[in-house]
Structures are given as C-alpha cells and as structure tokens.
C-alpha positions in Angstrom: 96.0 -104.4 -233.3 92.0 -104.0 -234.3 90.4 -107.2 -234.9 86.8 -106.6 -235.8 84.3 -109.8 -235.0 80.7 -109.2 -236.4 77.8 -111.0 -235.8 73.4 -111.0 -236.0 73.1 -112.2 -239.2 71.2 -115.2 -240.2 68.2 -115.7 -242.1 64.9 -114.0 -242.6 61.9 -113.1 -244.0 61.1 -110.1 -246.3 60.1 -107.4 -244.4 61.5 -109.0 -241.9 64.4 -107.1 -239.0 67.9 -108.2 -238.0 70.9 -106.3 -236.2 74.5 -107.0 -237.2 77.4 -106.3 -233.9 80.4 -105.1 -234.9 83.1 -106.1 -231.4 86.1 -104.7 -231.9 90.1 -105.9 -229.3 93.0 -105.0 -229.0 92.1 -101.8 -229.1 89.2 -98.7 -228.9 87.1 -97.4 -232.0 86.9 -94.0 -231.0 88.7 -92.4 -232.2 87.5 -93.6 -236.1 84.7 -93.0 -238.3 83.4 -97.0 -238.6 81.1 -98.0 -241.3 79.5 -101.3 -242.5 79.7 -102.8 -245.7 78.1 -105.7 -247.7 79.6 -108.0 -250.6 76.5 -109.9 -252.2 77.1 -112.9 -254.4 79.3 -112.1 -257.2 79.5 -108.8 -256.6 81.9 -106.5 -255.2 82.0 -105.1 -251.7 79.8 -101.8 -251.3 78.7 -98.8 -249.0 75.9 -99.2 -246.8 76.3 -96.4 -244.3 78.5 -94.9 -241.8 78.8 -93.1 -237.9 81.3 -90.6 -237.0 84.3 -91.2 -234.3 81.0 -89.9 -231.3 77.4 -91.2 -233.0 76.7 -87.8 -233.9 76.8 -88.4 -237.9 75.7 -90.7 -240.1 75.2 -91.3 -243.5 73.6 -93.6 -245.7 73.4 -95.5 -249.4 70.5 -94.7 -251.2 69.5 -98.7 -251.7 69.2 -98.7 -247.3 68.1 -95.2 -246.8 65.2 -95.5 -244.3 65.8 -99.0 -243.0 69.1 -99.2 -242.1 70.3 -97.7 -238.3 73.7 -96.9 -237.3 74.8 -96.6 -233.9 77.7 -97.0 -231.9 78.7 -97.5 -228.4 82.2 -96.2 -228.1 82.1 -98.0 -224.3 81.8 -101.4 -225.5 83.9 -100.9 -228.1 80.6 -101.8 -230.3 79.2 -100.5 -233.9 76.0 -101.3 -234.6 73.3 -101.8 -237.5 69.6 -102.2 -237.1 68.7 -103.7 -240.8 64.6 -102.8 -241.0 62.4 -103.8 -243.6 64.8 -106.3 -245.1 64.3 -107.1 -249.3 66.1 -110.4 -250.9 68.1 -107.2 -252.6 70.0 -107.0 -249.1 71.2 -110.7 -249.1 75.2 -110.0 -249.0 78.3 -110.7 -246.4 78.4 -107.9 -244.1 81.3 -105.9 -242.6 82.2 -103.5 -240.8 85.7 -101.4 -240.8 86.6 -97.9 -240.2 85.9 -95.1 -242.8 86.1 -93.7 -244.7 89.8 -95.5 -244.4 89.7 -99.2 -243.6 92.1 -99.2 -241.3 91.9 -102.0 -240.0 91.4 -106.2 -241.2 88.8 -106.9 -242.5 86.9 -109.7 -240.4 84.8 -112.7 -241.7 81.3 -111.1 -242.0 78.0 -112.1 -241.0 75.8 -113.5 -243.3 72.8 -111.9 -244.1 70.0 -113.8 -246.3 66.5 -112.6 -246.8 63.2 -115.0 -248.4 61.1 -114.0 -250.4 
C-alpha cells in the first residue's frame, strides 16, 4: 500500500518561496497522475495543482497559476511543488495524492504559513 509523506513546509514571509516534496513508499507513483491539495484553517481541502504520469502535462488552480510549479521525478518516486511569490492566503496544510481520484490514504501533510 502506497504511503505518502509530505515535507518542506515552514514559515515564510510574503513574497518568499518554498519547495514541497511528496515522497511515496510501498508502491510506484509512475502510473498515476498526482495532485497537490491544501486545507486552510476553517475551510475545505481544495485542489492546487496536478501533473500527469509522465510530467508533460500540468494544470493549476487559478489562485496559484503563475506562482506555483508542480513537477515529478518518477525515478525518485517523488512529486514536488515549487511555490514562489507566496501570499498570506496560501497559508494551509498541503497534501499530495493521486489525481483525479485520490486513491491513496492521505498523509499528514506539511504546514505552510505565510506571514504578511
């Protein structure tokens, strides 16, 4: 059973950058489209970005388009989210999972906090 571990979050000032990682164990991610999601305090989990199995196709929520970049390294069984020009409204716990269907058990997520 695939287990996902997100990392790379932290506290950053507005305008700063972070790079999140989603490492998988127990199975290969290479056959799956993958996505990043986030849950802000008091809100539902929302879609952030997706990438197809090969990494050649990506799609972003309007709120992060032009600032975030999703990528993957199938050899390392890892998916990344490069986040630039961070805004306070990006503050959330960030998760990864397969996409469009969330086939894996959700991990703990990684907290991103952006101060103004």
